[in-house]
C-alpha positions as CSV (number, residue, x, y, z in Angstrom):
1,X,123.9,171.1,-182.2
2,X,124.1,167.4,-181.2
3,X,127.9,167.2,-180.8
4,X,127.5,164.1,-178.7
5,X,126.9,162.1,-181.9
6,X,130.6,162.6,-182.7
7,X,131.9,161.2,-179.4
8,X,133.1,157.6,-179.1
9,X,133.9,156.6,-175.5
10,X,135.5,153.4,-176.8
11,X,138.4,155.4,-178.2
12,X,141.7,153.9,-177.0
13,X,140.2,151.0,-175.2
14,X,141.9,148.3,-177.3
15,X,144.9,148.4,-175.0
16,X,146.8,145.9,-173.0
17,X,149.6,145.9,-170.4
18,X,152.1,145.5,-173.1
19,X,150.8,148.0,-175.7
20,X,148.7,151.1,-175.3
21,X,146.3,152.5,-177.8
22,X,145.2,154.9,-175.1
23,X,144.8,152.8,-172.0
24,X,141.4,154.4,-171.6
25,X,138.0,153.3,-170.2
26,X,134.7,153.8,-172.0
27,X,133.4,156.1,-169.2
28,X,129.8,157.1,-168.8
29,X,129.9,160.2,-166.6
30,X,129.1,163.9,-166.4
31,X,131.9,166.4,-167.3
32,X,134.5,166.2,-164.4
33,X,131.9,164.0,-162.5
34,X,132.8,162.3,-159.2
35,X,131.1,159.0,-160.2
36,X,132.0,157.4,-163.5
37,X,130.7,154.1,-164.9
38,X,132.2,151.5,-167.2
39,X,131.3,148.1,-168.5
40,X,133.6,145.4,-167.0
41,X,134.6,142.5,-169.1
42,X,137.5,141.1,-167.2
43,X,137.9,141.5,-163.5
44,X,141.1,139.5,-163.6
45,X,142.6,142.1,-165.9
46,X,142.9,144.5,-162.9
47,X,143.5,147.9,-164.3
48,X,142.6,146.6,-167.8
49,X,139.1,145.5,-166.9
50,X,137.5,146.3,-170.2
51,X,138.5,145.5,-173.8
52,X,136.4,145.9,-176.9
53,X,137.2,142.5,-178.2
54,X,135.7,140.8,-175.1
55,X,132.3,139.2,-175.5
56,X,131.4,138.6,-171.8
57,X,129.9,141.2,-169.6
58,X,130.6,141.0,-165.8
59,X,128.7,144.0,-164.7
60,X,128.5,147.8,-164.9
61,X,131.3,149.2,-162.7
62,X,131.3,152.3,-160.6
63,X,134.9,153.4,-161.1
64,X,137.2,156.2,-160.1
65,X,140.3,154.8,-161.9
66,X,142.3,157.5,-163.6
67,X,144.8,155.1,-165.1
68,X,145.4,151.4,-165.2
69,X,148.8,152.0,-163.7
70,X,147.3,153.8,-160.7
71,X,144.3,151.4,-160.4
72,X,140.8,151.9,-158.9
73,X,139.3,152.9,-155.6
74,X,135.8,153.0,-154.2
75,X,134.7,150.7,-156.9
76,X,131.7,148.4,-157.1
77,X,130.0,146.3,-159.8
78,X,126.2,146.0,-160.4
79,X,124.9,143.1,-162.4
80,X,121.3,142.1,-163.3
81,X,120.8,138.4,-163.2
82,X,118.1,135.7,-163.5
83,X,118.0,132.0,-162.9
84,X,120.6,130.3,-160.8
85,X,122.6,132.6,-158.5
86,X,126.2,133.0,-159.8
87,X,128.6,135.4,-158.0
88,X,132.3,135.3,-159.0
89,X,133.0,137.4,-162.1
90,X,133.6,134.6,-164.6
91,X,130.7,132.5,-163.3
92,X,128.2,135.3,-163.5
93,X,129.3,136.8,-166.8
94,X,126.9,136.9,-169.7
95,X,127.7,137.0,-173.4
96,X,126.6,139.9,-175.5
97,X,126.8,141.0,-179.1
98,X,128.8,144.1,-180.0
99,X,125.7,145.6,-181.6
100,X,123.8,145.0,-178.4
101,X,126.0,147.4,-176.4
102,X,125.7,151.2,-176.7
103,X,128.2,153.4,-174.9
104,X,127.8,157.1,-174.9
105,X,129.0,159.8,-172.4
106,X,125.4,160.2,-171.2
107,X,124.0,156.7,-171.7
108,X,124.9,153.0,-171.5
109,X,122.8,150.0,-172.7
110,X,123.5,146.3,-173.0
111,X,121.5,143.2,-173.7
112,X,122.6,140.1,-171.8
113,X,122.0,136.9,-173.8
114,X,122.4,134.5,-170.9
115,X,119.9,136.3,-168.6
116,X,117.6,137.6,-171.3
117,X,117.8,140.9,-169.7
118,X,118.9,144.5,-170.5
119,X,120.4,147.2,-168.5
120,X,120.5,150.9,-169.1
121,X,122.3,153.6,-167.2
122,X,122.6,157.4,-167.3
123,X,124.8,159.4,-164.9
124,X,124.7,162.5,-162.7
125,X,127.8,164.0,-161.1
126,X,127.6,161.7,-158.1
127,X,124.8,159.3,-158.8
128,X,123.1,157.3,-161.6
129,X,119.7,156.2,-162.8
130,X,119.4,152.6,-163.9
131,X,116.7,150.8,-165.8
132,X,116.5,147.0,-166.3
133,X,114.1,144.8,-168.2
134,X,113.9,141.0,-167.8
135,X,112.3,138.8,-170.4
136,X,112.8,135.9,-167.9
137,X,111.1,137.3,-164.7
138,X,111.6,134.3,-162.5
139,X,114.5,134.5,-160.0
140,X,115.4,138.0,-161.2
141,X,117.9,139.8,-159.1
142,X,120.5,142.6,-158.9
143,X,124.0,141.9,-157.6
144,X,126.1,144.5,-155.8
145,X,129.7,143.2,-155.9
146,X,132.5,145.0,-154.0
147,X,136.2,144.5,-154.4
148,X,139.1,143.6,-152.0
149,X,138.8,145.4,-148.7
150,X,136.2,145.7,-146.0
151,X,132.7,146.4,-147.1
152,X,129.3,146.5,-145.5
153,X,125.7,146.1,-146.9
154,X,122.3,146.6,-145.4
155,X,119.1,145.4,-147.3
156,X,115.9,147.3,-146.2
157,X,112.9,145.6,-148.0
158,X,110.4,148.0,-146.5
159,X,112.3,151.0,-147.9
160,X,113.2,149.1,-151.1
161,X,116.8,150.1,-150.4
162,X,120.3,148.7,-150.4
163,X,122.9,150.8,-148.6
164,X,126.5,150.3,-147.5
165,X,130.1,151.1,-148.1
166,X,133.3,149.8,-149.5
167,X,136.9,150.5,-148.5
168,X,138.4,149.1,-151.6
169,X,141.4,151.2,-152.7
170,X,144.8,151.0,-154.3
171,X,146.6,153.1,-151.7
172,X,146.6,156.9,-151.4
173,X,143.8,157.0,-148.8
174,X,143.5,157.5,-145.0
175,X,142.5,154.6,-142.8
176,X,138.9,155.8,-142.4
177,X,138.4,156.0,-146.2
178,X,135.1,154.6,-147.6
179,X,132.9,155.0,-150.6
180,X,129.3,155.0,-149.3
181,X,126.4,154.1,-151.5
182,X,122.6,153.9,-151.4
183,X,120.4,152.2,-154.0
184,X,116.7,152.8,-154.2
185,X,114.5,150.4,-156.2
186,X,111.1,151.0,-157.7
187,X,109.9,147.4,-157.1
188,X,109.4,145.2,-154.0
189,X,112.1,142.8,-152.8
190,X,111.6,139.1,-152.6
191,X,113.0,138.9,-149.1
192,X,113.6,135.1,-149.2
193,X,115.8,135.7,-152.3
194,X,117.9,138.4,-150.7
195,X,121.2,137.9,-148.9
196,X,124.9,138.7,-148.6
197,X,128.0,137.0,-150.0
198,X,131.7,137.1,-149.7
199,X,134.4,137.3,-152.3
200,X,134.8,133.5,-152.5
201,X,131.1,133.1,-153.3
202,X,129.8,132.0,-149.9
203,X,126.2,133.1,-149.4
204,X,124.1,133.9,-146.3
205,X,120.4,134.5,-146.4
206,X,120.5,137.6,-144.2
207,X,119.7,141.3,-144.6
208,X,123.1,142.8,-143.5
209,X,126.7,141.9,-143.4
210,X,130.2,143.4,-142.8
211,X,133.5,142.0,-143.7
212,X,136.1,141.3,-146.4
213,X,134.4,141.9,-149.8
214,X,130.9,141.4,-148.5
215,X,128.3,142.1,-151.2
216,X,124.6,141.7,-151.7
217,X,122.0,140.0,-154.0
218,X,118.6,141.5,-154.2
219,X,115.6,139.3,-155.3
220,X,113.2,141.4,-157.3
221,X,109.4,141.2,-157.5
222,X,108.9,142.3,-161.0
223,X,105.7,143.6,-162.6
224,X,104.3,141.9,-165.7
225,X,106.4,144.2,-167.9
226,X,109.6,142.8,-166.4
227,X,110.9,146.3,-165.9
228,X,112.6,147.6,-162.8
229,X,114.5,150.8,-162.0
230,X,116.9,151.9,-159.4
231,X,118.8,155.0,-158.6
232,X,122.3,155.0,-157.1
233,X,123.7,157.7,-154.8
234,X,127.4,157.8,-153.8
235,X,129.4,159.7,-151.3
236,X,132.9,159.7,-149.7
237,X,131.4,161.3,-146.6
238,X,128.5,159.1,-145.3
239,X,125.5,157.1,-146.3
240,X,123.4,160.1,-145.2
241,X,125.3,162.3,-147.6
242,X,124.8,159.7,-150.4
243,X,121.1,160.0,-149.8
244,X,121.4,163.8,-149.9
245,X,123.3,163.5,-153.2
246,X,120.6,161.2,-154.6
247,X,117.8,163.6,-153.6
248,X,119.6,166.6,-155.0
249,X,120.7,165.1,-158.3
250,X,117.8,162.8,-159.1
251,X,115.0,163.0,-156.6
252,X,111.8,162.0,-158.5
253,X,113.2,162.4,-162.0
254,X,112.5,159.8,-164.6
255,X,115.3,157.9,-166.4
256,X,114.6,159.9,-169.5
257,X,114.9,163.2,-167.6
258,X,118.2,162.2,-166.1
259,X,119.5,161.2,-169.5
260,X,118.3,164.5,-171.0
261,X,120.2,166.4,-168.3
262,X,123.3,164.4,-168.9
263,X,123.2,164.9,-172.6
264,X,122.7,168.6,-172.1
265,X,125.6,168.8,-169.7
266,X,127.9,167.3,-172.4
267,X,126.4,169.5,-175.2
268,X,127.1,172.6,-173.1
269,X,130.7,171.5,-172.5
270,X,131.5,170.3,-176.0
271,X,129.9,173.4,-177.6
272,X,132.6,175.6,-176.1
273,X,134.3,174.7,-179.3
274,X,132.5,174.7,-182.7
275,X,134.3,172.9,-185.5
276,X,133.3,173.3,-189.1
277,X,134.8,170.7,-191.5
278,X,133.7,168.3,-194.2
279,X,135.5,165.3,-192.6
280,X,133.3,163.3,-190.2
281,X,136.4,161.3,-189.2
282,X,138.1,164.5,-188.0
283,X,135.0,165.7,-186.2
284,X,134.7,162.4,-184.4
285,X,138.4,162.6,-183.4
286,X,138.2,166.1,-182.2
287,X,135.0,165.9,-180.1
288,X,136.0,162.5,-178.7
289,X,139.3,164.0,-177.6
290,X,137.5,167.0,-176.0
291,X,135.2,164.5,-174.1
292,X,138.3,162.7,-172.8
293,X,139.9,166.0,-171.7
294,X,136.8,166.9,-169.7
295,X,136.7,163.7,-167.6
296,X,139.6,164.7,-165.3
297,X,140.4,165.9,-162.7
298,X,137.4,164.4,-161.0
299,X,135.4,166.6,-158.6
300,X,135.4,165.2,-155.1
301,X,133.4,167.7,-153.2
302,X,129.7,167.3,-152.3
303,X,126.9,169.6,-151.1
304,X,125.1,169.4,-147.8
305,X,121.3,169.7,-147.6
306,X,121.7,173.5,-147.0
307,X,124.0,173.8,-150.1
308,X,127.4,174.0,-148.3
309,X,130.3,172.7,-150.4
310,X,132.2,170.1,-148.4
311,X,134.6,167.2,-149.0
312,X,136.1,164.2,-147.3
313,X,139.8,164.9,-147.3
314,X,142.0,162.2,-148.8
315,X,144.9,163.9,-147.1
316,X,143.8,164.0,-143.4
317,X,140.6,161.9,-143.3
318,X,138.5,164.8,-142.0
319,X,135.4,166.4,-143.4
320,X,136.5,169.9,-144.7
321,X,134.8,172.8,-146.3
322,X,135.3,173.9,-149.9
323,X,136.1,172.2,-153.2
324,X,138.2,169.2,-153.8
325,X,139.3,167.6,-157.1
326,X,141.3,164.4,-157.4
327,X,142.7,161.8,-159.9
328,X,145.4,163.7,-161.7
329,X,149.1,163.3,-162.5
330,X,150.6,166.7,-163.0
331,X,153.7,165.3,-164.8
332,X,151.2,164.4,-167.5
333,X,148.6,167.1,-167.4
334,X,150.6,170.4,-166.8
335,X,151.7,170.4,-170.5
336,X,148.3,170.5,-172.2
337,X,145.2,169.9,-170.1
338,X,145.5,172.8,-167.7
339,X,146.5,175.3,-170.5
340,X,143.4,174.2,-172.4
341,X,141.2,174.7,-169.3
342,X,142.6,178.3,-169.0
343,X,141.0,179.0,-172.4
344,X,137.8,177.0,-172.3
345,X,137.0,176.7,-168.6
346,X,138.7,179.4,-166.6
347,X,136.2,179.4,-163.7
348,X,136.3,175.7,-163.4
349,X,140.1,176.0,-163.4
350,X,140.0,178.5,-160.6
351,X,137.9,176.1,-158.5
352,X,140.3,173.2,-159.3
353,X,143.3,175.2,-158.2
354,X,141.5,176.3,-155.0
355,X,141.0,172.6,-154.3
356,X,144.7,172.0,-154.6
357,X,145.3,174.9,-152.1
358,X,142.9,173.0,-149.8
359,X,145.0,169.8,-150.4
360,X,148.1,171.8,-149.3
361,X,146.4,173.0,-146.1
362,X,145.1,169.6,-145.3
363,X,148.2,167.6,-146.1
364,X,151.0,170.1,-145.7
365,X,152.2,169.8,-149.3
366,X,150.8,170.4,-152.7
367,X,149.9,167.1,-154.5
368,X,152.1,165.5,-157.2
369,X,149.9,162.6,-158.3
370,X,146.5,162.5,-156.5
371,X,144.3,159.4,-156.6
372,X,142.5,160.3,-154.4
373,X,145.3,161.3,-152.0
374,X,149.0,161.4,-152.8
375,X,150.4,158.5,-154.9
376,X,153.9,160.1,-155.5
377,X,154.3,158.8,-159.0
378,X,156.6,160.4,-161.6
379,X,159.5,162.9,-161.2
380,X,159.3,166.5,-160.3
381,X,156.7,168.7,-158.6
382,X,155.0,169.9,-161.8
383,X,151.9,171.3,-160.2
384,X,154.4,174.2,-160.0
385,X,153.7,174.7,-163.7
386,X,150.0,174.4,-163.3
387,X,149.8,177.2,-160.8
388,X,152.4,179.4,-162.6
389,X,150.5,179.1,-165.9
390,X,147.2,180.0,-164.3
391,X,148.7,182.9,-162.4
392,X,150.5,184.3,-165.5
393,X,147.1,184.2,-167.3
394,X,145.2,186.0,-164.6
395,X,143.0,183.0,-163.6
396,X,141.0,183.9,-160.5
397,X,139.2,181.9,-157.9
398,X,142.2,180.5,-155.8
399,X,144.3,181.9,-153.0
400,X,147.5,182.8,-154.8
401,X,149.4,183.6,-151.5
402,X,148.6,180.2,-150.0
403,X,149.4,178.5,-153.3
404,X,152.8,180.3,-153.4
405,X,153.5,179.1,-149.9
406,X,153.1,175.5,-151.1
407,X,155.1,176.2,-154.3
408,X,157.9,177.8,-152.3
409,X,158.2,174.6,-150.1
410,X,158.8,172.6,-153.3
411,X,161.6,174.9,-154.3
412,X,163.2,175.6,-150.9
413,X,162.4,172.8,-148.5
414,X,163.0,169.1,-148.2
415,X,160.0,166.9,-147.2
416,X,160.3,164.4,-144.4
417,X,157.5,162.4,-146.0
418,X,159.0,160.8,-149.1
419,X,155.6,161.0,-150.9
420,X,155.8,164.8,-151.2
421,X,158.2,167.4,-152.4
422,X,161.3,166.9,-154.5
423,X,163.2,163.7,-154.0
424,X,166.9,164.4,-153.3
425,X,166.2,168.1,-152.5
426,X,169.4,168.5,-150.5
427,X,171.6,167.1,-153.3
428,X,169.9,169.3,-155.9
429,X,170.4,172.4,-153.6
430,X,174.1,171.5,-153.1
431,X,175.1,170.5,-156.6
432,X,172.5,172.0,-158.9
433,X,171.6,168.5,-160.1
434,X,170.9,165.1,-158.7
435,X,174.1,162.9,-158.8
436,X,173.4,160.0,-161.1
437,X,175.2,157.4,-159.0
438,X,172.8,158.1,-156.1
439,X,169.4,159.0,-157.6
440,X,167.3,157.1,-160.1
441,X,166.0,159.2,-163.0
442,X,168.5,161.9,-162.1
443,X,168.5,163.6,-165.5
444,X,164.7,163.8,-165.8
445,X,164.3,164.9,-162.2
446,X,167.0,167.6,-162.5
447,X,165.4,169.1,-165.6
448,X,162.0,169.0,-164.0
449,X,163.3,170.8,-160.9
450,X,165.0,173.5,-163.0
451,X,161.8,174.1,-164.9
452,X,159.8,174.0,-161.7
453,X,162.1,176.7,-160.2
454,X,161.4,178.8,-163.3
455,X,157.7,178.3,-162.7
456,X,157.8,179.2,-159.0
457,X,159.9,182.2,-159.9
458,X,157.1,183.5,-162.1
459,X,154.6,183.5,-159.2
460,X,157.3,185.0,-156.9
461,X,157.8,187.9,-159.2
462,X,154.1,188.6,-159.5
463,X,153.7,188.6,-155.8
464,X,156.6,190.9,-155.2
465,X,158.9,188.2,-153.7
466,X,162.0,189.6,-155.4
467,X,164.6,187.8,-153.3
468,X,162.9,184.4,-154.0
469,X,162.6,185.4,-157.7
470,X,166.3,186.1,-158.1
471,X,167.3,182.9,-156.4
472,X,164.9,180.7,-158.4
473,X,165.4,182.3,-161.8
474,X,169.1,181.7,-161.3
475,X,168.4,178.0,-160.5
476,X,166.2,177.8,-163.7
477,X,169.6,177.6,-165.6
478,X,170.6,174.4,-163.7
479,X,169.8,172.4,-166.8
480,X,173.2,173.4,-168.2
481,X,174.9,171.3,-165.6
482,X,173.8,168.1,-167.3
483,X,174.3,169.1,-170.9
484,X,177.4,167.4,-172.4
485,X,178.4,170.0,-175.0
486,X,180.5,167.5,-177.0
487,X,177.6,165.1,-177.4
488,X,174.8,167.6,-177.4
489,X,172.6,165.6,-175.1
490,X,171.7,165.6,-171.4
491,X,173.5,162.9,-169.4
492,X,173.9,161.8,-165.7
493,X,176.7,163.4,-163.8
494,X,178.3,162.2,-160.6
495,X,178.7,164.2,-157.4
496,X,182.4,164.7,-158.2
497,X,181.4,166.4,-161.5
498,X,182.4,163.5,-163.8
499,X,180.0,161.9,-166.2
500,X,178.4,158.7,-164.8
501,X,179.0,156.1,-167.5
502,X,179.6,155.4,-171.2
503,X,176.9,157.2,-173.1
504,X,174.3,155.3,-175.2
505,X,171.8,157.3,-177.2
506,X,169.3,154.4,-177.5
507,X,169.4,153.2,-173.9
508,X,166.2,154.0,-171.9
509,X,165.8,154.2,-168.1
510,X,168.5,154.7,-165.5
511,X,168.9,158.5,-165.5
512,X,165.9,159.0,-167.7
513,X,162.2,158.5,-167.0
514,X,160.3,156.5,-169.6
515,X,162.7,157.5,-172.3
516,X,166.4,157.9,-173.1
517,X,168.6,160.8,-174.2
518,X,166.7,161.3,-177.4
519,X,163.4,161.9,-175.6
520,X,164.6,163.4,-172.3
521,X,167.3,166.0,-173.3
522,X,164.9,168.8,-174.3
523,X,162.8,169.4,-171.2
524,X,164.0,173.0,-171.2
525,X,160.7,174.6,-172.3
526,X,161.6,177.8,-170.5
527,X,164.9,178.4,-172.3
528,X,165.3,176.7,-175.7
529,X,167.4,179.5,-177.1
530,X,169.7,179.2,-174.1
531,X,169.9,175.4,-174.7
532,X,170.7,176.1,-178.4
533,X,173.5,178.5,-177.4
534,X,175.1,176.0,-175.1
535,X,174.9,173.4,-177.9
536,X,176.7,175.6,-180.4
537,X,173.9,177.7,-181.8
538,X,170.4,177.4,-183.2
539,X,171.6,175.6,-186.4
540,X,173.1,172.9,-184.3
541,X,169.9,172.4,-182.3
542,X,167.8,172.5,-185.6
543,X,170.0,169.8,-187.1
544,X,169.6,167.7,-184.0
545,X,165.8,168.0,-184.0
546,X,165.7,167.1,-187.7
547,X,167.8,164.0,-186.9
548,X,165.5,163.1,-184.0
549,X,162.4,163.2,-186.2
550,X,163.9,161.1,-189.0
551,X,166.1,158.6,-187.1
552,X,165.2,154.9,-186.9
553,X,162.7,154.3,-184.0
554,X,165.2,152.0,-182.3
555,X,165.8,151.6,-178.5
556,X,167.6,149.5,-175.9
557,X,165.8,148.4,-172.8
558,X,168.6,149.7,-170.6
559,X,167.6,150.2,-167.0
560,X,164.2,148.8,-167.5
561,X,165.5,145.4,-168.6
562,X,162.2,144.6,-170.3
563,X,160.5,146.3,-173.2
564,X,158.1,148.7,-171.6
565,X,155.0,149.7,-173.6
566,X,156.3,153.2,-174.4
567,X,159.2,151.6,-176.3
568,X,156.8,149.4,-178.2
569,X,154.6,152.3,-179.2
570,X,157.4,154.4,-180.4
571,X,158.8,151.5,-182.5
572,X,155.4,150.9,-184.0
573,X,155.4,154.0,-186.1
574,X,157.9,155.8,-188.3
575,X,158.3,159.1,-186.4
576,X,161.9,158.7,-185.5
577,X,162.7,159.1,-181.9
578,X,159.7,161.4,-181.4
579,X,157.8,159.3,-178.8
580,X,154.4,161.0,-178.9
581,X,153.2,158.0,-176.9
582,X,154.6,159.8,-173.8
583,X,154.5,163.3,-172.4
584,X,158.2,164.3,-172.5
585,X,157.9,164.3,-176.3
586,X,154.8,166.4,-176.5
587,X,156.6,169.7,-177.2
588,X,159.4,168.3,-179.4
589,X,157.9,169.1,-182.8
590,X,157.2,172.7,-181.6
591,X,160.9,173.2,-180.8
592,X,161.5,174.0,-184.5
593,X,159.2,177.0,-184.3
594,X,160.6,178.2,-181.0
595,X,164.1,178.4,-182.6
596,X,162.8,180.0,-185.8
597,X,162.0,177.1,-188.2
598,X,158.2,176.9,-188.1
599,X,157.8,174.9,-191.4
600,X,159.2,171.9,-189.6
601,X,156.8,172.3,-186.8
602,X,153.9,172.7,-189.2
603,X,154.9,169.5,-191.1
604,X,155.4,167.2,-188.1
605,X,152.5,168.4,-186.0
606,X,150.0,168.0,-188.8
607,X,151.5,164.6,-189.8
608,X,151.2,163.4,-186.2
609,X,147.6,164.7,-185.7
610,X,146.4,163.3,-189.0
611,X,148.1,159.9,-189.0
612,X,148.2,158.9,-185.3
613,X,144.9,160.1,-183.9
614,X,141.3,158.9,-184.5
615,X,138.2,158.2,-182.5
616,X,138.5,154.4,-182.9
617,X,139.4,151.8,-180.3
618,X,143.0,151.9,-181.4
619,X,142.9,155.7,-182.0
620,X,145.6,157.0,-179.6
621,X,149.3,156.7,-180.0
622,X,150.0,155.9,-176.3
623,X,148.6,156.4,-172.8
624,X,145.9,159.1,-172.8
625,X,146.7,160.0,-169.2
626,X,143.8,162.1,-167.8
627,X,143.2,164.1,-170.9
628,X,146.8,165.1,-171.6
629,X,147.2,163.3,-174.9
630,X,143.7,164.3,-176.1
631,X,144.5,168.0,-175.2
632,X,147.6,167.7,-177.3
633,X,145.5,166.8,-180.3
634,X,143.1,169.7,-179.6
635,X,145.9,172.2,-179.5
636,X,147.3,170.7,-182.7
637,X,143.9,171.2,-184.3
638,X,143.8,174.8,-183.2
639,X,147.1,175.5,-184.8
640,X,148.8,176.6,-181.5
641,X,150.5,175.0,-178.5
642,X,151.3,176.1,-174.9
643,X,155.0,175.3,-175.3
644,X,156.0,176.6,-171.9
645,X,153.3,176.6,-169.2
646,X,154.1,179.5,-166.9
647,X,154.6,181.8,-169.9
648,X,151.2,183.0,-171.3
649,X,152.0,182.2,-174.9
650,X,151.0,179.7,-177.6
651,X,153.5,178.7,-180.3
652,X,151.9,178.8,-183.7
653,X,151.5,175.5,-185.6
654,X,149.2,174.5,-188.4
655,X,145.4,174.2,-187.9
656,X,143.7,170.9,-188.8
657,X,140.2,172.2,-189.6
658,X,138.7,174.6,-192.1
659,X,137.0,176.7,-189.4
660,X,136.9,176.5,-185.6
661,X,135.4,178.8,-183.0
662,X,136.1,178.9,-179.3
663,X,133.3,180.4,-177.3
664,X,134.9,181.9,-174.2
665,X,133.3,182.4,-170.8
666,X,133.7,186.2,-171.1
667,X,131.5,186.3,-174.1
668,X,134.3,186.7,-176.6
669,X,135.2,184.3,-179.4
670,X,138.4,183.0,-180.9
671,X,137.7,182.4,-184.6
672,X,140.3,180.4,-186.6
673,X,140.0,180.0,-190.3
674,X,142.3,178.1,-192.7
675,X,142.4,179.2,-196.3
676,X,143.4,176.4,-198.7
677,X,142.8,173.7,-196.1
678,X,143.4,170.4,-197.9
679,X,145.4,167.2,-197.6
680,X,149.1,168.0,-197.7
681,X,148.5,171.7,-197.2
682,X,150.2,171.9,-193.9
683,X,152.5,174.9,-194.4
684,X,151.6,178.4,-193.2
685,X,152.3,181.1,-195.7
686,X,150.7,183.9,-193.8
687,X,148.9,184.5,-190.5
688,X,146.5,187.4,-189.8
689,X,145.3,188.4,-186.4
690,X,142.2,190.6,-186.4
691,X,142.8,191.5,-190.0
692,X,146.5,192.5,-189.5
693,X,149.5,190.5,-190.7
694,X,150.9,188.7,-187.6
695,X,154.7,188.8,-187.3
696,X,155.2,186.7,-184.2
697,X,155.6,182.9,-184.1
698,X,153.2,182.8,-181.1
699,X,150.0,184.3,-179.8
700,X,149.7,185.7,-176.4
701,X,147.0,184.6,-174.0
702,X,145.8,188.1,-173.7
703,X,145.4,188.5,-177.5
704,X,143.2,185.4,-177.5
705,X,141.0,186.0,-174.5
706,X,140.2,189.6,-175.7
707,X,138.6,188.0,-178.7
708,X,140.6,187.1,-181.8
709,X,140.0,186.5,-185.5
710,X,142.9,184.4,-186.8
711,X,143.3,183.7,-190.5
712,X,145.8,181.1,-191.7
713,X,146.8,180.9,-195.4
714,X,148.0,177.4,-196.0
715,X,150.1,175.9,-198.8
716,X,151.5,172.5,-199.9
717,X,155.0,174.0,-200.0
718,X,157.0,175.7,-197.2
719,X,157.8,179.4,-197.6
720,X,161.0,180.2,-195.9
721,X,160.4,183.9,-196.5
722,X,157.2,183.7,-194.6
723,X,159.1,182.8,-191.4
724,X,162.0,185.3,-191.9
725,X,162.3,188.1,-189.3
726,X,159.6,186.6,-187.1
727,X,159.5,187.4,-183.4
728,X,160.4,184.1,-181.5
729,X,158.5,182.7,-178.6
730,X,159.8,183.2,-175.0
731,X,163.2,182.0,-173.9
732,X,164.8,182.8,-170.6
733,X,168.1,183.7,-172.2
734,X,166.4,186.2,-174.5
735,X,163.9,187.8,-172.0
736,X,161.6,190.3,-173.6
């Protein structure tokens, strides 16, 4: 099928600290692989260490970075070199031409003008095969360059092996954390040209060294062809386990065999969705977004020689049994990534959730932002929604009772460790909201807690915890405590019940996380009809949403004092106050359909998908964030959206493609066809499900996974009669 031809890993990489076109890396990796690789062009850029406009290559980087804001850990750079030894990044860098660099999910190649050398790489899940060719054979070498932190290297000329470890990290790790590596070469070493060096470039002709940022240079005895190969094994457990991983995943395989396996792994993953459309641009956008969605979370477990699944725990520093996945921020990914996994990869999802249960057992709390351990970034405990959604959809493979134990702690217990649980738990329990004069981001946190309570309640009900359910489903209505009925927006309230301060619609920060009242007042996915009622009725909320989508994209820096990149990205396009650049706005255009006005949803979702997404280096409208923004595009393409994770429903939108088929694990298919698919034909006149006219404004998960044939009839004009008397999606206040 060759779906890889449509994938461009450079998508979204033209980003900077001040403006995000994705804030992505061009990752060469297996789907959900533990070890990922990226070209490095600017070490000084820290989290932004690659940019497509750069023309100097500093090395191929083993990276585990999930976001430039979270930074890297266990990272290491490899660089082929000839001639004079040069070690610091800028000194060793080589120019390259853009046409001399190939980046694909399964393969990387670059030609280095300075060193008259080329490097190729193909990944496995925890290892990589590398091939180098030097036109200039004299003084040829490979550099292994670690980053800040203790590292150790051992050069073994007899075994043609470099091994060692690095403790480089950006927090979120136990004291004994290390990334272990082993590199086996297929050529002899020039022992007199081997040695170690430190971060400041000081060199020592010795075969081992340990200390702050100690790396190695390996002199190579090249054959007449100038070619040399090496295989790299990595582990978070030990050097011995890195060798085991290398033997299991590569062994004696050729470079071509490793690449063929990597390509097949991606073809198998991408082919879960078969798109038929005449637009190559749209095909590239779709499959590139699907690639991005399948990079995170990153598997962290390994397999012993006898096949036992084990992992180094980033929560207690011990070697534990079972699966582990890391590098995910649930505030971002609960909305789209995990609901997509429930359709495409339910078995993988079950294993991922079991790994989070393991994290709970090893650390005492469920994670909030793991990279690799707890980083405690962003409001809420929104892994609550991840588990609730999977449980509601019947996903198997994890211990639901233990998961609920961890979820219940979020809802009913304060954490002594500020990294875990809900900040300000006692105040939320006392007032039903976080007092704005005490707690930063009090509105965003309160709304996330109320929705989290709703999600935990869903699991409680399924497990027969009726007392917990009644308590938590009551607290799910706490959002009303911050709704100012006169203004029709959420705002901060003091402990005494009064409003915090003069209200400003355009002011970001303070009580709101990465947004202002326009972006942050609608995080009531579980009860939009209830919100509408408290605002004065569905027509009032409808008018407010129309105003939101068409208002000037203006803002005030507010509590941030500086213009953060999310402000800049919203202001760069004419989509009103709809900041698709950030997750709190993901569901906003679907609110129209939830309250009975689907034509507005159809217009705005199609307009967003078609105008703001592409496979190019500037192809994303904001931070991609572990697949969450890409998964938003995928759902938009399907013509449906998981509006309220925890409720097994998908709100109907407007499909982007002529025909699309999802091949499910159970052998069933979801076939989606769009009649009259053309530019400007965004409005849905009719929907048929399995040949019958579909009267609901949503599909249930059960309807889809049983196998579904969905037919959309599209038009250039909205048909109000087509949406009349439709069954609305779930709202708590109108429980079905």
